[in-house]
Each structure stands twice: as C-alpha cells, then as structure tokens.
N, C-alpha and C positions, 0 to 999 in steps of 0.2 A: 474422667480428665478430658480437659480440652482439645488432645491430639487424638485424635481419630486414625488406626492403621486400617486402609483398604487393602492390604495385602491378595486376602482372601479375593478380593471382586478382581485383582489384576489377574491374577493365577487362573482364575474362570474366565476371563474373558481371552488371554494367551494359550487356554487350553494346557496350562503346566502343571506339573503334579510337584506337590511339597518338594518332596524326594530328589525331583529331579533338580528344581530350583536350588535348593540346599548343596547338592552335588556341584552344580554350575558354580556358586556362588563360594563354596567354602567353609560351610559354618555346618553344623549339626542337625539335623533334623529337628532334634528339643529344640534348640536356639531359635530355630524358626519358627517352630511352635508358639514360643515364648514372643517373638514378635508379630506372629499373625492376630496372636489372641491380645493383644494392647497391653500386654503385662510386662514387657520391657519396660526397660526405666532410661535406656538409650540405647541410639543406632550409631556405629563408626560410618564416616563419609563413606570410607572406603567401601564397606558392605553396603550401603545404600546406593552409591556407583554400580558396583557389581551388581546388585539387584536390578538398579534400571537400565545399564546394558542388556542384561539378560532378557530381560520382559519389553524391551525396548518404549521405554516408557518415563515421564518427567518424576522428579521427587513429589511434584503435587499428585500424581496421579495415585501414590502410596500413602502420603500422610495429607491430614485434614484438619482444620485446626475448627472447632465450633465453641463457641460459648455458652454458659452453666444452660441457658435456657435452649441449647441446640440450634441456634443460629448460627449460620456461617458470614460472619462478616470479611468483607472486603475492601 
C-alpha cells in the first residue's frame, strides 16, 4: 500500500503507550493495533483529529505517501 502509518514512530517520540492513546482517543486497543500495523482500510477524521490533538502533531506526521518504488513524492 502506498499510504504508510507512522503512528508507532509518533508514540515513541512522545513516549506514549498504545494503551494510553487508545484510552485518550476512545478506541479499543485492538483497533489502534490495526491502525498501527497499517492493516486498517480507513480512518475517521474524528479519530485522526483526536490522535493529533493528543500527540500534538499533524496528520502528515502519522500518514505518509510512498509510490510503488518507495519514493516520497512531494
């Protein structure tokens, strides 16, 4: 998939556990795990908004686009 999820990187940078983020955002740890591993097919803007507020980051810090060769196109 061309969209990569860097949620684990942001969690490490902010020194926040997945459990704490799941509780703060109001989603289950299982659903957060699906999102972290890139297995999610979609994310609600309200969930992304809550994650960004809690981690004090931008959506681009969590979501990244790469083409089939792994290049970042800006």
